[in-house]
PDB file as gemmi writes it, atoms N, CA and C in Angstrom:
CRYST1    1.000    1.000    1.000  90.00  90.00  90.00 P 1                      
ATOM      1  N   MET A   1    -111.211   4.195 -39.026  1.00  0.00           N  
ATOM      2  CA  MET A   1    -110.389   5.364 -39.222  1.00  0.00           C  
ATOM      3  C   MET A   1    -111.148   6.334 -40.125  1.00  0.00           C  
ATOM      4  N   SER A   2    -111.206   7.598 -39.751  1.00  0.00           N  
ATOM      5  CA  SER A   2    -111.943   8.589 -40.533  1.00  0.00           C  
ATOM      6  C   SER A   2    -111.183   8.945 -41.812  1.00  0.00           C  
ATOM      7  N   THR A   3    -111.892   9.547 -42.765  1.00  0.00           N  
ATOM      8  CA  THR A   3    -111.267   9.999 -44.006  1.00  0.00           C  
ATOM      9  C   THR A   3    -110.110  10.936 -43.695  1.00  0.00           C  
ATOM     10  N   HIS A   4    -110.337  11.849 -42.767  1.00  0.00           N  
ATOM     11  CA  HIS A   4    -109.295  12.800 -42.377  1.00  0.00           C  
ATOM     12  C   HIS A   4    -108.058  12.060 -41.856  1.00  0.00           C  
ATOM     13  N   ASP A   5    -108.272  11.059 -41.019  1.00  0.00           N  
ATOM     14  CA  ASP A   5    -107.148  10.302 -40.454  1.00  0.00           C  
ATOM     15  C   ASP A   5    -106.373   9.542 -41.532  1.00  0.00           C  
ATOM     16  N   VAL A   6    -107.092   8.976 -42.492  1.00  0.00           N  
ATOM     17  CA  VAL A   6    -106.435   8.244 -43.579  1.00  0.00           C  
ATOM     18  C   VAL A   6    -105.582   9.198 -44.409  1.00  0.00           C  
ATOM     19  N   LEU A   7    -106.155  10.331 -44.791  1.00  0.00           N  
ATOM     20  CA  LEU A   7    -105.401  11.293 -45.592  1.00  0.00           C  
ATOM     21  C   LEU A   7    -104.199  11.828 -44.822  1.00  0.00           C  
ATOM     22  N   ARG A   8    -104.396  12.113 -43.541  1.00  0.00           N  
ATOM     23  CA  ARG A   8    -103.283  12.596 -42.705  1.00  0.00           C  
ATOM     24  C   ARG A   8    -102.177  11.538 -42.648  1.00  0.00           C  
ATOM     25  N   SER A   9    -102.558  10.286 -42.514  1.00  0.00           N  
ATOM     26  CA  SER A   9    -101.580   9.197 -42.470  1.00  0.00           C  
ATOM     27  C   SER A   9    -100.790   9.116 -43.775  1.00  0.00           C  
ATOM     28  N   TRP A  10    -101.481   9.230 -44.907  1.00  0.00           N  
ATOM     29  CA  TRP A  10    -100.805   9.179 -46.204  1.00  0.00           C  
ATOM     30  C   TRP A  10     -99.836  10.342 -46.358  1.00  0.00           C  
ATOM     31  N   LEU A  11    -100.270  11.541 -45.975  1.00  0.00           N  
ATOM     32  CA  LEU A  11     -99.392  12.706 -46.095  1.00  0.00           C  
ATOM     33  C   LEU A  11     -98.185  12.588 -45.169  1.00  0.00           C  
ATOM     34  N   THR A  12     -98.406  12.056 -43.983  1.00  0.00           N  
ATOM     35  CA  THR A  12     -97.297  11.847 -43.052  1.00  0.00           C  
ATOM     36  C   THR A  12     -96.309  10.836 -43.630  1.00  0.00           C  
ATOM     37  N   ASP A  13     -96.823   9.758 -44.219  1.00  0.00           N  
ATOM     38  CA  ASP A  13     -95.949   8.764 -44.860  1.00  0.00           C  
ATOM     39  C   ASP A  13     -95.140   9.399 -45.992  1.00  0.00           C  
ATOM     40  N   ALA A  14     -95.792  10.253 -46.787  1.00  0.00           N  
ATOM     41  CA  ALA A  14     -95.095  10.926 -47.886  1.00  0.00           C  
ATOM     42  C   ALA A  14     -93.995  11.836 -47.349  1.00  0.00           C  
ATOM     43  N   ALA A  15     -94.295  12.579 -46.293  1.00  0.00           N  
ATOM     44  CA  ALA A  15     -93.288  13.458 -45.690  1.00  0.00           C  
ATOM     45  C   ALA A  15     -92.132  12.639 -45.132  1.00  0.00           C  
ATOM     46  N   ASP A  16     -92.439  11.534 -44.465  1.00  0.00           N  
ATOM     47  CA  ASP A  16     -91.384  10.673 -43.919  1.00  0.00           C  
ATOM     48  C   ASP A  16     -90.483  10.130 -45.027  1.00  0.00           C  
ATOM     49  N   SER A  17     -91.077   9.747 -46.148  1.00  0.00           N  
ATOM     50  CA  SER A  17     -90.282   9.259 -47.279  1.00  0.00           C  
ATOM     51  C   SER A  17     -89.395  10.364 -47.837  1.00  0.00           C  
ATOM     52  N   ALA A  18     -89.940  11.577 -47.931  1.00  0.00           N  
ATOM     53  CA  ALA A  18     -89.149  12.706 -48.421  1.00  0.00           C  
ATOM     54  C   ALA A  18     -87.985  13.000 -47.482  1.00  0.00           C  
ATOM     55  N   ILE A  19     -88.234  12.903 -46.185  1.00  0.00           N  
ATOM     56  CA  ILE A  19     -87.169  13.126 -45.203  1.00  0.00           C  
ATOM     57  C   ILE A  19     -86.085  12.062 -45.373  1.00  0.00           C  
ATOM     58  N   GLU A  20     -86.513  10.820 -45.496  1.00  0.00           N  
ATOM     59  CA  GLU A  20     -85.572   9.700 -45.597  1.00  0.00           C  
ATOM     60  C   GLU A  20     -84.753   9.740 -46.882  1.00  0.00           C  
ATOM     61  N   LEU A  21     -85.387  10.142 -47.979  1.00  0.00           N  
ATOM     62  CA  LEU A  21     -84.733  10.071 -49.286  1.00  0.00           C  
ATOM     63  C   LEU A  21     -84.166  11.401 -49.770  1.00  0.00           C  
ATOM     64  N   ALA A  22     -84.273  12.440 -48.955  1.00  0.00           N  
ATOM     65  CA  ALA A  22     -83.835  13.775 -49.375  1.00  0.00           C  
ATOM     66  C   ALA A  22     -82.354  13.777 -49.738  1.00  0.00           C  
ATOM     67  N   ALA A  23     -82.057  14.365 -50.886  1.00  0.00           N  
ATOM     68  CA  ALA A  23     -80.676  14.438 -51.353  1.00  0.00           C  
ATOM     69  C   ALA A  23     -79.971  15.688 -50.820  1.00  0.00           C  
ATOM     70  N   ARG A  24     -80.765  16.653 -50.364  1.00  0.00           N  
ATOM     71  CA  ARG A  24     -80.166  17.905 -49.877  1.00  0.00           C  
ATOM     72  C   ARG A  24     -80.808  18.308 -48.568  1.00  0.00           C  
ATOM     73  N   HIS A  25     -80.064  19.077 -47.798  1.00  0.00           N  
ATOM     74  CA  HIS A  25     -80.533  19.546 -46.494  1.00  0.00           C  
ATOM     75  C   HIS A  25     -81.821  20.364 -46.625  1.00  0.00           C  
ATOM     76  N   GLU A  26     -81.910  21.206 -47.652  1.00  0.00           N  
ATOM     77  CA  GLU A  26     -83.081  22.064 -47.831  1.00  0.00           C  
ATOM     78  C   GLU A  26     -84.348  21.233 -48.037  1.00  0.00           C  
ATOM     79  N   ILE A  27     -84.214  20.151 -48.772  1.00  0.00           N  
ATOM     80  CA  ILE A  27     -85.361  19.274 -49.022  1.00  0.00           C  
ATOM     81  C   ILE A  27     -85.784  18.598 -47.722  1.00  0.00           C  
ATOM     82  N   ARG A  28     -84.812  18.102 -46.984  1.00  0.00           N  
ATOM     83  CA  ARG A  28     -85.101  17.444 -45.706  1.00  0.00           C  
ATOM     84  C   ARG A  28     -85.784  18.419 -44.740  1.00  0.00           C  
ATOM     85  N   GLU A  29     -85.282  19.636 -44.681  1.00  0.00           N  
ATOM     86  CA  GLU A  29     -85.867  20.644 -43.792  1.00  0.00           C  
ATOM     87  C   GLU A  29     -87.303  20.971 -44.206  1.00  0.00           C  
ATOM     88  N   GLY A  30     -87.540  21.113 -45.502  1.00  0.00           N  
ATOM     89  CA  GLY A  30     -88.890  21.378 -45.991  1.00  0.00           C  
ATOM     90  C   GLY A  30     -89.845  20.239 -45.677  1.00  0.00           C  
ATOM     91  N   ALA A  31     -89.370  19.016 -45.821  1.00  0.00           N  
ATOM     92  CA  ALA A  31     -90.200  17.846 -45.518  1.00  0.00           C  
ATOM     93  C   ALA A  31     -90.523  17.779 -44.030  1.00  0.00           C  
ATOM     94  N   HIS A  32     -89.554  18.136 -43.187  1.00  0.00           N  
ATOM     95  CA  HIS A  32     -89.811  18.181 -41.737  1.00  0.00           C  
ATOM     96  C   HIS A  32     -90.896  19.216 -41.423  1.00  0.00           C  
ATOM     97  N   ARG A  33     -90.804  20.373 -42.055  1.00  0.00           N  
ATOM     98  CA  ARG A  33     -91.812  21.424 -41.825  1.00  0.00           C  
ATOM     99  C   ARG A  33     -93.189  20.983 -42.312  1.00  0.00           C  
ATOM    100  N   PHE A  34     -93.213  20.331 -43.464  1.00  0.00           N  
ATOM    101  CA  PHE A  34     -94.468  19.826 -44.006  1.00  0.00           C  
ATOM    102  C   PHE A  34     -95.088  18.811 -43.051  1.00  0.00           C  
ATOM    103  N   ARG A  35     -94.263  17.900 -42.534  1.00  0.00           N  
ATOM    104  CA  ARG A  35     -94.758  16.885 -41.601  1.00  0.00           C  
ATOM    105  C   ARG A  35     -95.303  17.536 -40.338  1.00  0.00           C  
ATOM    106  N   MET A  36     -94.607  18.535 -39.833  1.00  0.00           N  
ATOM    107  CA  MET A  36     -95.061  19.217 -38.629  1.00  0.00           C  
ATOM    108  C   MET A  36     -96.404  19.919 -38.886  1.00  0.00           C  
ATOM    109  N   ALA A  37     -96.556  20.507 -40.062  1.00  0.00           N  
ATOM    110  CA  ALA A  37     -97.816  21.164 -40.409  1.00  0.00           C  
ATOM    111  C   ALA A  37     -98.957  20.151 -40.483  1.00  0.00           C  
ATOM    112  N   ILE A  38     -98.685  18.985 -41.037  1.00  0.00           N  
ATOM    113  CA  ILE A  38     -99.702  17.931 -41.117  1.00  0.00           C  
ATOM    114  C   ILE A  38    -100.137  17.511 -39.720  1.00  0.00           C  
ATOM    115  N   GLU A  39     -99.164  17.318 -38.840  1.00  0.00           N  
ATOM    116  CA  GLU A  39     -99.464  16.856 -37.483  1.00  0.00           C  
ATOM    117  C   GLU A  39    -100.291  17.860 -36.693  1.00  0.00           C  
ATOM    118  N   THR A  40    -100.103  19.147 -36.947  1.00  0.00           N  
ATOM    119  CA  THR A  40    -100.778  20.169 -36.146  1.00  0.00           C  
ATOM    120  C   THR A  40    -102.037  20.731 -36.804  1.00  0.00           C  
ATOM    121  N   ALA A  41    -102.274  20.399 -38.064  1.00  0.00           N  
ATOM    122  CA  ALA A  41    -103.433  20.947 -38.779  1.00  0.00           C  
ATOM    123  C   ALA A  41    -104.740  20.392 -38.224  1.00  0.00           C  
ATOM    124  N   ALA A  42    -105.701  21.270 -38.097  1.00  0.00           N  
ATOM    125  CA  ALA A  42    -107.039  20.860 -37.665  1.00  0.00           C  
ATOM    126  C   ALA A  42    -107.793  20.273 -38.856  1.00  0.00           C  
ATOM    127  N   ALA A  43    -108.724  19.399 -38.570  1.00  0.00           N  
ATOM    128  CA  ALA A  43    -109.566  18.838 -39.629  1.00  0.00           C  
ATOM    129  C   ALA A  43    -110.419  19.950 -40.231  1.00  0.00           C  
ATOM    130  N   ILE A  44    -110.647  19.870 -41.516  1.00  0.00           N  
ATOM    131  CA  ILE A  44    -111.470  20.853 -42.222  1.00  0.00           C  
ATOM    132  C   ILE A  44    -112.784  20.174 -42.579  1.00  0.00           C  
ATOM    133  N   SER A  45    -113.880  20.786 -42.196  1.00  0.00           N  
ATOM    134  CA  SER A  45    -115.175  20.187 -42.534  1.00  0.00           C  
ATOM    135  C   SER A  45    -115.494  20.456 -44.008  1.00  0.00           C  
ATOM    136  N   TYR A  46    -116.142  19.510 -44.632  1.00  0.00           N  
ATOM    137  CA  TYR A  46    -116.494  19.625 -46.040  1.00  0.00           C  
ATOM    138  C   TYR A  46    -117.648  18.688 -46.339  1.00  0.00           C  
ATOM    139  N   GLU A  47    -118.267  18.902 -47.469  1.00  0.00           N  
ATOM    140  CA  GLU A  47    -119.328  18.027 -47.949  1.00  0.00           C  
ATOM    141  C   GLU A  47    -118.752  17.150 -49.055  1.00  0.00           C  
ATOM    142  N   PRO A  48    -118.838  15.816 -48.925  1.00  0.00           N  
ATOM    143  CA  PRO A  48    -118.348  14.950 -49.999  1.00  0.00           C  
ATOM    144  C   PRO A  48    -119.090  15.263 -51.300  1.00  0.00           C  
ATOM    145  N   GLN A  49    -118.379  15.170 -52.407  1.00  0.00           N  
ATOM    146  CA  GLN A  49    -118.991  15.419 -53.707  1.00  0.00           C  
ATOM    147  C   GLN A  49    -118.277  14.593 -54.766  1.00  0.00           C  
ATOM    148  N   MET A  50    -118.926  14.407 -55.889  1.00  0.00           N  
ATOM    149  CA  MET A  50    -118.312  13.657 -56.980  1.00  0.00           C  
ATOM    150  C   MET A  50    -117.279  14.543 -57.654  1.00  0.00           C  
ATOM    151  N   LEU A  51    -116.073  14.052 -57.763  1.00  0.00           N  
ATOM    152  CA  LEU A  51    -114.999  14.790 -58.404  1.00  0.00           C  
ATOM    153  C   LEU A  51    -114.755  14.209 -59.794  1.00  0.00           C  
ATOM    154  N   PRO A  52    -114.558  15.060 -60.810  1.00  0.00           N  
ATOM    155  CA  PRO A  52    -114.337  14.554 -62.169  1.00  0.00           C  
ATOM    156  C   PRO A  52    -113.204  13.532 -62.251  1.00  0.00           C  
ATOM    157  N   VAL A  53    -112.169  13.708 -61.459  1.00  0.00           N  
ATOM    158  CA  VAL A  53    -111.035  12.791 -61.505  1.00  0.00           C  
ATOM    159  C   VAL A  53    -111.438  11.371 -61.111  1.00  0.00           C  
ATOM    160  N   LEU A  54    -112.522  11.228 -60.361  1.00  0.00           N  
ATOM    161  CA  LEU A  54    -112.935   9.900 -59.912  1.00  0.00           C  
ATOM    162  C   LEU A  54    -113.660   9.107 -60.993  1.00  0.00           C  
ATOM    163  N   ARG A  55    -113.952   9.727 -62.122  1.00  0.00           N  
ATOM    164  CA  ARG A  55    -114.635   9.012 -63.201  1.00  0.00           C  
ATOM    165  C   ARG A  55    -113.777   7.895 -63.783  1.00  0.00           C  
ATOM    166  N   ASN A  56    -112.463   8.006 -63.628  1.00  0.00           N  
ATOM    167  CA  ASN A  56    -111.587   6.960 -64.162  1.00  0.00           C  
ATOM    168  C   ASN A  56    -110.885   6.193 -63.041  1.00  0.00           C  
ATOM    169  N   ILE A  57    -111.543   6.095 -61.898  1.00  0.00           N  
ATOM    170  CA  ILE A  57    -110.966   5.398 -60.747  1.00  0.00           C  
ATOM    171  C   ILE A  57    -110.665   3.937 -61.070  1.00  0.00           C  
ATOM    172  N   ASP A  58    -111.388   3.373 -62.049  1.00  0.00           N  
ATOM    173  CA  ASP A  58    -111.156   1.977 -62.421  1.00  0.00           C  
ATOM    174  C   ASP A  58    -109.784   1.756 -63.059  1.00  0.00           C  
ATOM    175  N   ARG A  59    -109.105   2.821 -63.443  1.00  0.00           N  
ATOM    176  CA  ARG A  59    -107.777   2.704 -64.057  1.00  0.00           C  
ATOM    177  C   ARG A  59    -106.640   2.693 -63.033  1.00  0.00           C  
ATOM    178  N   VAL A  60    -106.977   2.845 -61.766  1.00  0.00           N  
ATOM    179  CA  VAL A  60    -105.957   2.886 -60.719  1.00  0.00           C  
ATOM    180  C   VAL A  60    -105.274   1.528 -60.616  1.00  0.00           C  
ATOM    181  N   ALA A  61    -103.951   1.552 -60.497  1.00  0.00           N  
ATOM    182  CA  ALA A  61    -103.176   0.306 -60.379  1.00  0.00           C  
ATOM    183  C   ALA A  61    -103.617  -0.488 -59.149  1.00  0.00           C  
ATOM    184  N   ASN A  62    -103.366  -1.753 -59.163  1.00  0.00           N  
ATOM    185  CA  ASN A  62    -103.825  -2.640 -58.099  1.00  0.00           C  
ATOM    186  C   ASN A  62    -102.797  -2.747 -56.967  1.00  0.00           C  
ATOM    187  N   SER A  63    -102.480  -1.616 -56.346  1.00  0.00           N  
ATOM    188  CA  SER A  63    -101.594  -1.626 -55.183  1.00  0.00           C  
ATOM    189  C   SER A  63    -102.455  -1.477 -53.928  1.00  0.00           C  
ATOM    190  N   GLN A  64    -101.869  -1.737 -52.783  1.00  0.00           N  
ATOM    191  CA  GLN A  64    -102.619  -1.594 -51.529  1.00  0.00           C  
ATOM    192  C   GLN A  64    -103.113  -0.157 -51.361  1.00  0.00           C  
ATOM    193  N   ARG A  65    -102.260   0.834 -51.648  1.00  0.00           N  
ATOM    194  CA  ARG A  65    -102.652   2.239 -51.519  1.00  0.00           C  
ATOM    195  C   ARG A  65    -103.771   2.578 -52.492  1.00  0.00           C  
ATOM    196  N   ALA A  66    -103.686   2.060 -53.726  1.00  0.00           N  
ATOM    197  CA  ALA A  66    -104.718   2.332 -54.724  1.00  0.00           C  
ATOM    198  C   ALA A  66    -106.058   1.733 -54.307  1.00  0.00           C  
ATOM    199  N   ARG A  67    -106.037   0.516 -53.776  1.00  0.00           N  
ATOM    200  CA  ARG A  67    -107.288  -0.111 -53.325  1.00  0.00           C  
ATOM    201  C   ARG A  67    -107.894   0.679 -52.170  1.00  0.00           C  
ATOM    202  N   LYS A  68    -107.057   1.135 -51.250  1.00  0.00           N  
ATOM    203  CA  LYS A  68    -107.550   1.925 -50.119  1.00  0.00           C  
ATOM    204  C   LYS A  68    -108.122   3.253 -50.618  1.00  0.00           C  
ATOM    205  N   PHE A  69    -107.462   3.875 -51.613  1.00  0.00           N  
ATOM    206  CA  PHE A  69    -107.973   5.125 -52.169  1.00  0.00           C  
ATOM    207  C   PHE A  69    -109.319   4.896 -52.846  1.00  0.00           C  
ATOM    208  N   ALA A  70    -109.450   3.814 -53.603  1.00  0.00           N  
ATOM    209  CA  ALA A  70    -110.719   3.523 -54.268  1.00  0.00           C  
ATOM    210  C   ALA A  70    -111.831   3.335 -53.241  1.00  0.00           C  
ATOM    211  N   GLU A  71    -111.496   2.742 -52.111  1.00  0.00           N  
ATOM    212  CA  GLU A  71    -112.467   2.565 -51.027  1.00  0.00           C  
ATOM    213  C   GLU A  71    -112.822   3.912 -50.387  1.00  0.00           C  
ATOM    214  N   LEU A  72    -111.844   4.781 -50.267  1.00  0.00           N  
ATOM    215  CA  LEU A  72    -112.013   6.077 -49.617  1.00  0.00           C  
ATOM    216  C   LEU A  72    -112.649   7.127 -50.535  1.00  0.00           C  
ATOM    217  N   ALA A  73    -112.454   6.995 -51.841  1.00  0.00           N  
ATOM    218  CA  ALA A  73    -112.848   8.019 -52.808  1.00  0.00           C  
ATOM    219  C   ALA A  73    -114.288   8.521 -52.677  1.00  0.00           C  
ATOM    220  N   PRO A  74    -115.282   7.675 -52.484  1.00  0.00           N  
ATOM    221  CA  PRO A  74    -116.649   8.192 -52.389  1.00  0.00           C  
ATOM    222  C   PRO A  74    -116.866   9.175 -51.236  1.00  0.00           C  
ATOM    223  N   SER A  75    -116.046   9.110 -50.214  1.00  0.00           N  
ATOM    224  CA  SER A  75    -116.224  10.036 -49.087  1.00  0.00           C  
ATOM    225  C   SER A  75    -115.499  11.353 -49.301  1.00  0.00           C  
ATOM    226  N   LEU A  76    -114.774  11.475 -50.414  1.00  0.00           N  
ATOM    227  CA  LEU A  76    -114.097  12.731 -50.716  1.00  0.00           C  
ATOM    228  C   LEU A  76    -115.071  13.685 -51.346  1.00  0.00           C  
TER     229      LEU A  76                                                      
END                                                                             
């Protein structure tokens, strides 16, 4: 799975959670729009680079998502 696909999957999961847990109609509608934008967005080409935030990647909690992010981080 490409970096783009992984990030798209995470954003889609976040939108789905927002839709499911939305307390108000406006929030649910916004999450639906966000999800639709994620699904239709084209991949953006970029050059991977070291990001300052990655200097403390060792502090990330030991969850499945955190481990996957640590694996993915060098390609960001």
